[in-house]
MARDO-203539 format. One record per atom (N, C-alpha, C, O): y, z, x negated; atom name; residue in one letter. Coordinates in Angstrom, 2 decimals, m for minus. Each point is the difference from the previous one (the first is absolute). Layout:
REM MARDO-203539
v w u site code
Y Z X CA A
...
REM end
This chain:
REM MARDO-203539
v w u site code
69.98 98.59 m102.72 N D
1.41 0.22 0.20 CA D
0.37 1.41 m0.45 C D
m0.87 0.84 m0.22 O D
2.16 m0.60 0.10 N F
0.44 1.29 m0.51 CA F
m0.46 1.16 0.86 C F
m0.18 1.10 m0.51 O F
m0.02 m1.31 1.81 N H
m0.47 1.08 0.87 CA H
m1.38 0.48 m0.44 C H
m0.26 1.20 m0.04 O H
m0.62 m2.13 m0.27 N A
m1.37 0.34 m0.41 CA A
m0.04 0.63 m1.39 C A
m0.97 0.67 m0.34 O A
1.99 m0.86 m0.44 N A
0.03 0.56 m1.36 CA A
m0.04 1.52 0.01 C A
m0.41 0.61 m0.99 O A
0.82 0.00 2.08 N M
m0.03 1.46 0.11 CA M
m1.43 0.52 0.17 C M
m0.23 1.19 m0.21 O M
m0.72 m2.03 0.57 N A
m1.37 0.43 0.29 CA A
m0.67 0.70 m1.18 C A
m0.83 0.89 0.19 O A
1.19 m1.29 m1.40 N V
m0.64 0.63 m1.17 CA V
0.35 1.48 m0.11 C V
m0.67 0.73 m0.74 O V
1.68 m0.28 1.43 N M
0.37 1.41 m0.04 CA M
m0.98 0.87 0.79 C M
0.04 1.23 m0.09 O M
m0.92 m1.87 0.85 N Y
m0.94 0.75 0.85 CA Y
m1.44 m0.03 m0.51 C Y
m0.85 0.72 0.52 O Y
0.57 m1.53 m1.52 N I
m1.39 m0.07 m0.47 CA I
m0.27 1.13 m0.99 C I
0.89 0.45 m0.72 O I
m2.14 0.00 0.70 N E
m0.36 1.14 m0.83 CA E
m0.63 m0.40 m1.33 C E
m0.01 0.79 m0.95 O E
m0.51 m2.00 0.87 N K
m0.55 m0.48 m1.26 CA K
0.42 m1.46 m0.18 C K
0.25 m0.69 0.98 O K
m0.16 0.23 m2.22 N P
0.46 m1.36 m0.23 CA P
m0.89 m1.04 0.69 C P
m1.23 0.08 m0.04 O P
1.87 m1.04 0.65 N L
m0.67 m1.13 0.64 CA L
0.59 m1.28 m0.56 C L
1.14 m0.01 m0.47 O L
m1.91 m1.07 0.50 N P
0.59 m1.28 m0.42 CA P
1.16 m0.38 0.92 C P
m0.10 0.10 1.22 O P
1.16 m0.54 m1.81 N V
1.19 m0.37 0.76 CA V
0.52 m1.33 m0.55 C V
0.05 m0.21 m1.21 O V
0.34 m0.66 2.12 N I
0.66 m1.24 m0.39 CA I
1.44 0.09 0.48 C I
0.25 0.29 1.17 O I
0.67 m0.52 m2.05 N V
1.42 0.04 0.35 CA V
0.55 m1.41 m0.10 C V
m0.02 m0.61 m1.07 O V
0.51 0.11 2.18 N V
0.64 m1.31 0.04 CA V
1.46 0.23 0.35 C V
0.32 0.45 1.10 O V
0.54 m0.75 m2.03 N L
1.42 0.20 0.23 CA L
0.66 m1.31 0.40 C L
m0.11 m1.02 m0.69 O L
0.78 1.06 1.82 N H
0.78 m1.14 0.43 CA H
1.35 0.55 0.46 C H
0.13 1.20 0.24 O H
0.82 m2.04 m0.12 N N
1.35 0.44 0.35 CA N
0.44 1.11 m0.95 C N
0.41 1.08 0.43 O N
m0.50 m1.37 m1.71 N A
0.29 1.00 m1.03 CA A
1.44 0.51 0.07 C A
0.30 1.06 m0.54 O A
0.55 m1.78 1.19 N E
1.39 0.45 0.12 CA E
0.09 1.29 0.81 C E
0.82 0.86 m0.31 O E
m1.65 m0.74 1.35 N Y
0.09 1.18 0.86 CA Y
m0.66 1.22 m0.63 C Y
0.63 1.06 m0.07 O Y
m1.85 m1.16 m0.38 N Q
m0.75 1.04 m0.71 CA Q
m0.29 1.26 0.81 C Q
m0.38 1.02 m0.57 O Q
0.55 m1.05 1.88 N G
m0.34 1.16 0.82 CA G
0.89 1.19 m0.20 C G
m0.37 1.11 0.39 O G
1.54 m1.29 m0.98 N A
0.89 1.12 m0.29 CA A
1.04 0.18 1.10 C A
0.48 m0.97 0.59 O A
m0.16 2.21 m0.33 N I
1.08 0.34 0.91 CA I
1.10 0.60 m0.86 C I
m0.15 1.11 m0.52 O I
1.24 m1.82 0.38 N A
1.04 0.41 m0.94 CA A
1.34 0.25 0.68 C A
1.06 m0.24 m0.59 O A
m1.10 0.72 1.82 N T
1.26 0.19 0.71 CA T
0.80 1.19 m0.52 C T
1.21 0.06 0.18 O T
m1.88 0.86 m0.83 N Q
0.67 1.18 m0.54 CA Q
m0.89 0.61 m1.08 C Q
m1.17 m0.36 m0.14 O Q
1.74 1.27 m0.62 N H
m0.81 0.74 m0.97 CA H
m0.81 1.02 0.79 C H
0.56 0.81 0.75 O H
m1.85 m0.84 m0.90 N M
m0.88 0.86 0.79 CA M
m0.42 1.23 m0.80 C M
m0.20 m0.07 m1.22 O M
0.06 1.16 1.91 N G
m0.39 1.26 m0.63 CA G
m1.05 0.73 0.81 C G
m0.80 m0.61 0.70 O G
0.82 1.93 m0.81 N K
m1.04 0.82 0.64 CA K
0.02 m0.10 1.53 C K
m1.06 0.00 0.62 O K
2.23 m0.09 m0.03 N R
0.08 m0.10 1.47 CA R
m0.67 m1.28 0.49 C R
m0.77 0.02 0.96 O R
1.06 m1.13 m1.61 N E
m0.61 m1.27 0.38 CA E
m1.49 m0.01 m0.32 C E
m0.79 m0.57 0.74 O E
0.40 1.22 m1.85 N A
m1.42 0.08 m0.35 CA A
m0.77 0.77 1.07 C A
m1.14 m0.34 0.31 O A
1.75 1.37 0.24 N K
m0.65 0.75 1.07 CA K
m0.17 m0.89 1.23 C K
m1.05 0.01 0.64 O K
2.08 m0.78 m0.32 N H
m0.07 m0.92 1.13 CA H
m1.13 m1.02 m0.20 C H
m0.81 m0.21 0.90 O H
0.76 m0.43 m2.07 N F
m1.07 m0.96 m0.28 CA F
m1.36 0.69 m0.05 C F
m1.00 m0.56 0.43 O F
0.97 1.78 m0.95 N G
m1.24 0.76 m0.02 CA G
m0.54 0.24 1.40 C G
m1.20 m0.07 0.24 O G
2.10 0.36 0.70 N D
m0.40 0.17 1.39 CA D
m0.54 m1.30 0.58 C D
m0.99 0.01 0.74 O D
1.62 m1.11 m1.05 N I
m0.44 m1.31 0.50 CA I
m1.38 m0.36 m0.55 C I
m0.87 m0.42 0.75 O I
0.68 0.59 m2.06 N F
m1.24 m0.41 m0.65 CA F
m1.03 1.12 m0.11 C F
m1.09 m0.22 m0.54 O F
1.41 1.39 1.05 N N
m0.90 1.15 m0.05 CA N
m0.40 0.33 m1.45 C N
m1.17 0.20 m0.31 O N
2.17 m0.15 m0.55 N L
m0.19 0.32 m1.41 CA L
1.05 1.03 m0.41 C L
1.08 0.05 0.59 O L
m1.38 0.78 m1.59 N P
0.97 0.99 m0.45 CA P
1.25 m0.66 m0.58 C P
m0.10 m1.02 m0.69 O P
1.27 1.59 0.95 N P
1.24 m0.58 m0.53 CA P
m0.01 m0.16 m1.52 C P
0.55 m0.98 m0.52 O P
m1.18 1.92 m0.21 N D
m0.05 m0.13 m1.46 CA D
m0.75 m1.25 m0.44 C D
0.39 m0.65 m0.97 O D
m1.46 0.30 1.69 N R
m0.73 m1.25 m0.31 CA R
0.85 m1.21 0.31 C R
m0.01 m0.98 m0.75 O R
0.75 1.03 1.84 N I
0.88 m1.10 0.35 CA I
1.00 m0.24 m1.13 C I
0.20 m1.13 m0.43 O I
0.43 2.20 m0.03 N I
0.99 m0.12 m1.09 CA I
m0.66 m0.55 m1.25 C I
0.51 m0.94 m0.62 O I
m1.64 1.51 0.24 N Q
m0.66 m0.36 m1.25 CA Q
m0.57 m1.41 0.03 C Q
0.08 m0.72 m1.00 O Q
m0.66 0.32 2.12 N E
m0.76 m1.25 0.03 CA E
0.69 m1.17 0.69 C E
m0.48 m1.13 m0.08 O E
1.62 1.37 0.75 N T
0.65 m1.13 0.69 CA T
1.47 m0.17 m0.35 C T
0.58 m1.04 0.31 O T
0.05 2.02 m0.94 N F
1.42 m0.12 m0.31 CA F
0.20 m0.63 m1.38 C F
m0.66 0.38 m0.97 O F
1.56 m1.33 0.91 N I
0.42 m0.61 m1.26 CA I
1.52 0.04 m0.02 C I
0.66 m0.63 0.83 O I
m0.11 1.36 m1.77 N E
1.45 0.11 m0.14 CA E
0.68 0.34 1.33 C E
1.03 m0.58 0.34 O E
m1.61 1.51 0.40 N G
0.57 0.44 1.26 CA G
m0.26 m0.91 1.18 C G
0.54 0.24 1.08 O G
m1.35 m1.27 m1.26 N K
m0.34 m0.92 1.08 CA K
m1.45 0.21 0.40 C K
m0.86 0.25 m0.85 O K
0.58 m0.35 2.15 N F
m1.36 0.07 0.51 CA F
m0.61 m1.39 m0.10 C F
0.53 m0.95 0.56 O F
m1.65 0.83 m1.26 N C
m0.65 m1.30 m0.21 CA C
m1.47 0.08 0.38 C C
m0.78 0.71 m0.64 O C
0.40 m1.45 1.67 N M
m1.39 0.03 0.47 CA M
m0.95 m0.75 m0.92 C M
m1.22 0.19 0.10 O M
1.71 m1.04 m1.00 N L
m0.88 m0.70 m0.93 CA L
m0.38 0.84 m1.21 C L
m1.03 m0.24 m0.62 O L
1.84 1.21 0.28 N K
m0.24 0.79 m1.21 CA K
m1.39 0.63 m0.05 C K
m0.64 m0.05 m1.05 O K
0.13 0.65 2.15 N P
m1.32 0.62 m0.10 CA P
m1.11 m0.98 m0.41 C P
m0.84 0.35 m0.83 O P
0.82 m1.54 1.40 N V
m1.08 m0.93 m0.33 CA V
0.17 m0.61 m1.39 C V
m0.98 m0.26 m0.69 O V
2.21 0.04 0.27 N V
0.23 m0.53 m1.35 CA V
m0.43 1.05 m1.03 C V
m0.66 m0.34 m0.98 O V
1.04 1.59 1.18 N D
m0.41 1.07 m0.91 CA D
m1.52 0.16 0.01 C D
m0.61 0.21 m1.06 O D
0.00 m0.29 2.24 N F
m1.46 0.11 0.13 CA F
m0.68 m1.12 m0.78 C F
m0.95 0.25 m0.74 O F
1.42 m1.48 0.89 N A
m0.60 m1.13 m0.71 CA A
0.16 0.15 m1.51 C A
m0.93 m0.28 m0.76 O A
2.08 0.72 0.32 N R
0.21 0.22 m1.44 CA R
m0.97 1.04 m0.54 C R
m0.55 m0.16 m1.09 O R
0.35 1.22 1.84 N E
m0.85 1.09 m0.46 CA E
m1.49 m0.38 m0.01 C E
m0.74 0.45 m0.88 O E
0.31 m1.25 1.84 N H
m1.42 m0.24 0.17 CA H
m0.47 m1.42 m0.35 C H
m1.20 m0.28 0.11 O H
2.08 m0.59 m0.52 N Q
m0.44 m1.36 m0.33 CA Q
m0.80 0.00 m1.30 C Q
0.20 0.83 m0.88 O Q
m1.08 m1.76 0.79 N E
m0.83 m0.11 m1.21 CA E
0.41 m1.16 m0.84 C E
m0.59 m0.24 m1.05 O E
REM end
């Protein structure tokens, strides 16, 4: 699920990952407003990650998306 997709942000070396996408309409995105540094700090506090990483690895067009980290991870490390 999209909640588990954030787990790849905590690993230190590449591990095998299987991504199963269902309910593609939702996509784990929170799109209630355009998000910036203030919201990134809030999410950083929740996930215990630096706000800059939150912005770089989870924001898409101003939306917070929990699926983005695992999709990017799979793209980078798939064979």
